[in-house]
C-alpha positions in Angstrom: 124.3 92.3 28.8 122.0 93.4 26.0 119.8 91.0 24.2 117.9 91.5 21.0 114.7 89.6 20.4 113.3 90.4 17.0 113.4 94.1 16.6 113.3 94.8 20.4 116.5 95.3 22.4 116.1 94.2 26.0 118.6 95.6 28.6 119.4 93.0 31.2 121.3 93.3 34.4 122.9 89.8 35.0 124.5 90.3 38.4 123.9 92.8 41.2 126.4 93.3 44.1 125.1 95.0 47.2 127.6 96.5 49.7 127.1 98.4 52.9 129.3 101.5 53.6 132.5 101.3 55.6 132.9 102.0 59.3 131.4 105.3 60.5 133.6 107.9 62.1 130.9 109.1 64.5 130.6 105.5 66.0 134.4 105.5 66.5 134.6 109.1 67.8 131.5 110.0 69.8 132.7 113.6 70.1 132.8 114.1 66.3 129.3 115.5 66.1 130.1 118.5 68.4 132.2 120.2 65.7 130.6 118.6 62.6 129.2 120.9 59.9 126.6 118.2 58.9 125.9 116.2 62.1 123.8 113.6 60.4 126.2 112.9 57.6 129.4 111.4 59.1 132.3 110.3 57.0 133.9 106.8 57.3 136.7 106.2 59.8 140.3 105.1 59.1 139.1 101.5 59.4 136.4 102.3 56.9 138.9 103.6 54.4 140.7 100.3 54.6 137.4 98.3 54.3 136.5 100.3 51.2 139.9 99.6 49.6 139.4 95.9 50.3 135.9 96.0 48.9 137.3 97.6 45.7 140.1 95.0 45.4 137.6 92.2 45.9 135.5 93.5 43.0 138.3 94.5 40.7 138.0 91.4 38.5 134.2 91.1 38.6 133.6 93.2 35.4 131.5 95.8 37.1 129.6 97.9 34.5 127.8 100.4 36.7 128.3 101.7 40.3 125.5 103.3 42.3 125.8 105.0 45.7 123.6 106.6 48.3 124.2 110.3 48.6 125.2 110.0 52.2 128.9 110.8 52.7 129.9 107.5 54.2 128.5 105.7 51.1 130.1 108.2 48.7 133.5 107.8 50.3 133.2 104.0 50.2 131.9 103.9 46.7 134.4 106.4 45.3 137.3 104.3 46.6 135.8 101.2 45.1 135.0 103.0 41.8 138.6 104.2 41.4 139.9 100.7 42.2 137.4 99.2 39.6 137.8 102.0 37.1 134.2 103.0 36.7 132.2 106.2 37.3 129.8 106.6 40.2 126.1 107.3 39.9 124.5 109.0 42.9 121.0 107.5 43.5 118.9 109.1 46.3 116.6 106.0 46.3 119.4 104.2 48.1 119.5 106.7 50.9 119.5 106.0 54.6 116.2 105.2 56.4 114.9 108.7 57.1 113.0 108.0 60.3 112.2 110.7 62.9 113.9 108.8 65.7 117.3 109.1 64.0 116.7 112.4 62.3 114.6 115.1 64.0 114.6 116.9 60.7 115.6 115.9 57.1 119.3 115.4 57.2 121.5 118.0 55.4 123.8 116.3 52.9 126.5 117.6 50.5 125.1 119.8 47.7 125.4 118.2 44.3 128.2 120.6 43.2 130.1 119.8 46.4 129.8 116.1 45.8 131.1 116.5 42.3 134.0 118.6 43.4 134.9 116.2 46.2 134.4 113.0 44.2 135.5 113.4 40.6 134.4 109.9 39.8 130.7 111.0 40.0 128.8 110.7 36.7 127.4 114.2 36.2 124.9 113.1 33.6 123.0 110.8 36.0 119.9 111.9 38.0 118.2 110.0 40.7 115.3 107.8 39.7 113.7 107.7 43.2 113.5 110.4 45.9 113.0 109.6 49.6 110.3 111.3 51.7 110.7 112.5 55.2 109.9 111.1 57.7 109.4 107.5 56.5 108.4 104.3 58.2 110.2 101.0 58.0 107.8 99.7 55.4 108.3 102.9 53.4 112.1 102.7 53.3 112.0 99.0 52.2 109.5 100.0 49.4 111.6 103.0 48.4 114.9 101.0 48.2 113.1 98.2 46.4 111.8 100.6 43.8 115.3 102.0 43.3 116.9 98.6 42.7 114.0 97.6 40.3 114.7 100.8 38.3 118.4 100.0 38.2 117.8 96.4 37.1 115.3 97.6 34.4 117.5 100.4 32.9 121.0 99.1 33.1 122.9 96.1 31.8 125.8 93.8 32.8 127.1 93.8 36.4 126.0 96.4 38.9 127.4 97.4 42.3 125.2 99.3 44.7 126.8 100.9 47.8 124.3 101.9 50.5 123.1 101.2 54.0 121.6 98.3 55.9 118.2 99.4 54.7 119.4 99.4 51.1 120.5 95.8 51.4 117.3 94.7 53.0 115.0 96.5 50.7 116.8 95.3 47.6 116.7 91.7 48.7 113.1 91.8 49.7 112.1 93.2 46.2 114.4 91.0 44.1 113.9 87.7 46.0 110.3 88.2 47.0 111.1 87.3 50.6 109.6 88.6 53.9 111.6 90.8 56.2 112.0 88.0 58.7 113.2 85.5 56.0 115.7 88.1 54.8 117.0 88.7 58.3 117.6 85.0 58.9 119.5 84.7 55.6 121.7 87.7 56.2 122.5 87.5 59.9 124.8 90.4 60.7 125.1 93.1 58.0 128.7 94.3 58.7 130.4 97.3 57.3 131.5 96.7 53.6 129.9 93.3 53.5 128.8 92.0 50.1 125.7 90.3 48.8 125.7 88.9 45.2 122.6 88.2 43.2 122.6 86.6 39.8 119.7 86.4 37.3 118.7 82.8 36.7 115.7 81.5 34.7 114.0 84.9 34.7 114.4 85.4 38.5 117.1 86.3 41.0 119.3 83.9 43.0 121.3 84.9 46.1 124.9 83.7 45.7 126.4 85.5 48.6 124.7 86.8 51.8 126.5 89.5 53.8 129.9 88.1 52.9 132.9 89.5 54.8 135.7 87.2 53.7 137.4 90.0 51.8 137.8 92.2 55.0 140.5 92.3 57.6 138.3 94.2 60.0 134.8 92.9 60.4 132.6 95.1 62.5 129.3 97.0 62.6 126.5 94.5 62.6 123.8 97.2 62.9 121.2 96.3 60.3 119.6 99.7 59.8 122.1 102.4 60.6 
């Protein structure tokens, strides 16, 4: 929603939906990585495809204005299915990327090139460029700061209702920044952050209120409680 005060037009995001990606193929098929072209960028599984469709169906009537996704393939696949269900384009934001820690990634992970993304996912908005870039390697504090900065940029620049599809770290960093909570407080509120779970935040009295925390009521298959992977 846009508000005009005097001669100044303020852009206001009223609602933010945060979603984790669907079920990962490499967690279902441990042999997948042996023949994978990009071993650190797995797609979603068959269950993940179903979860993404259910996510899109859940949000179809929520008047989503803008959709953002991490550039990791599992998020792009989830977000693309939801975007086609909702009828919106998809903005790829690197600030919502996975936590790039050295224990998970011995080197910076190789992802799809931008032209490959656009060819594979026609819903991608080709005019959008990332506001935040992750560094490698990064600490736990760094990823929370990075994802928090990304959600702040989105909330500042865009209006209406926003959907962000990312990782466990995306959910945590966004909630820490918008709600002003500690990590432990956020962890207690969220519990398990399952695949394709949803958080909903609404702007109230100048601040943010958490209306839904890691909700999975829209899913037939509820799995994957890993918080940061």
